[in-house]
C-alpha positions in Angstrom: 6.0 48.6 -123.2 2.5 49.8 -122.6 2.1 47.2 -119.9 5.4 48.0 -118.2 4.8 51.7 -117.6 1.6 51.2 -115.5 3.4 48.6 -113.4 6.3 50.9 -112.7 4.0 53.7 -111.8 2.0 51.5 -109.5 5.1 50.3 -107.7 6.3 53.9 -107.3 3.0 54.8 -105.7 2.9 51.8 -103.3 6.5 52.0 -102.2 6.4 55.4 -100.4 3.1 54.5 -98.7 4.8 51.8 -96.8 7.2 54.3 -95.3 4.5 56.3 -93.6 2.0 53.9 -92.1 1.4 55.5 -88.8 -1.4 57.7 -87.5 1.2 60.3 -86.6 1.8 61.0 -90.2 -1.9 61.3 -90.8 -2.2 63.7 -87.9 0.5 65.9 -89.4 -1.3 66.0 -92.7 -4.5 66.9 -90.9 -2.8 70.1 -89.7 -2.1 71.0 -93.3 -5.7 70.1 -94.3 -7.1 72.4 -91.6 -5.2 75.4 -92.8 -7.0 78.1 -94.7 -7.1 77.7 -98.5 -5.2 80.9 -99.0 -2.4 80.1 -96.5 0.8 80.2 -98.4 2.4 77.7 -96.0 -0.2 75.0 -96.7 1.3 71.8 -98.0 -1.4 70.9 -100.6 0.0 67.4 -101.1 -0.3 66.6 -97.4 -3.7 68.1 -97.2 -5.0 66.2 -100.2 -3.4 63.0 -99.0 -5.3 63.3 -95.6 -8.6 64.1 -97.3 -8.1 61.3 -99.9 -7.2 58.8 -97.3 -10.3 59.5 -95.1 -12.6 59.7 -98.2 -11.2 56.4 -99.5 -11.7 54.7 -96.1 -15.3 55.9 -96.1 -15.9 54.8 -99.7 -14.5 51.4 -98.9 -16.7 51.0 -95.8 -19.8 50.7 -98.0 -22.1 51.1 -94.9 -20.6 48.0 -93.2 -19.7 49.7 -90.0 -21.0 53.2 -90.4 -24.4 54.3 -91.5 -23.5 57.8 -92.9 -26.4 59.7 -94.5 -25.8 60.9 -98.1 -26.1 64.5 -97.1 -23.1 64.3 -94.7 -20.0 65.2 -96.8 -16.5 63.7 -96.5 -15.1 67.1 -95.4 -17.1 67.1 -92.2 -16.0 63.6 -91.4 -12.4 64.4 -92.3 -12.4 67.1 -89.7 -14.0 64.7 -87.2 -11.1 62.2 -87.8 -8.5 65.0 -87.7 -9.7 66.4 -84.4 -9.7 62.9 -82.9 -6.1 62.4 -84.1 -5.0 65.6 -82.5 -6.7 64.7 -79.2 -5.1 61.2 -79.1 -1.4 61.4 -79.7 -0.9 58.2 -77.8 -2.5 56.4 -80.7 -0.1 57.8 -83.3 1.9 54.6 -83.5 -1.1 52.6 -84.8 -1.8 52.0 -88.5 -3.7 54.8 -90.3 -6.7 52.6 -91.0 -7.1 51.7 -87.3 -7.1 55.4 -86.3 -9.6 56.4 -88.9 -11.9 53.5 -87.8 -11.4 54.4 -84.1 -12.1 58.1 -84.7 -15.3 57.4 -86.6 -16.4 54.7 -84.1 -15.8 56.8 -81.0 -17.1 60.2 -82.2 -19.4 59.7 -85.2 -23.1 59.8 -84.6 -23.5 57.5 -87.6 -22.5 54.2 -85.9 
């Protein structure tokens, strides 16, 4: 029983992620992330998903493609990615990881 519960939870977390694999969804979540903290219309789940996805991508990079100094925080890079997403709606059909990579590659001074 102890082993079954984590498996069920893991499957429930993975299954919805497959339904929203495009950059368009990430772009929508950025709009929530960019709202003020005290905005009552802010979708906290979407905002945290956006920040978590970008932070996770950066953590997984491990300085392979980007040489990001330790003093640059993930929040600044999240806004960089979000602004790139908003400027490139023609890319919204691509997978999320491709858009985050492209955004950082094209706009980050830490290449």
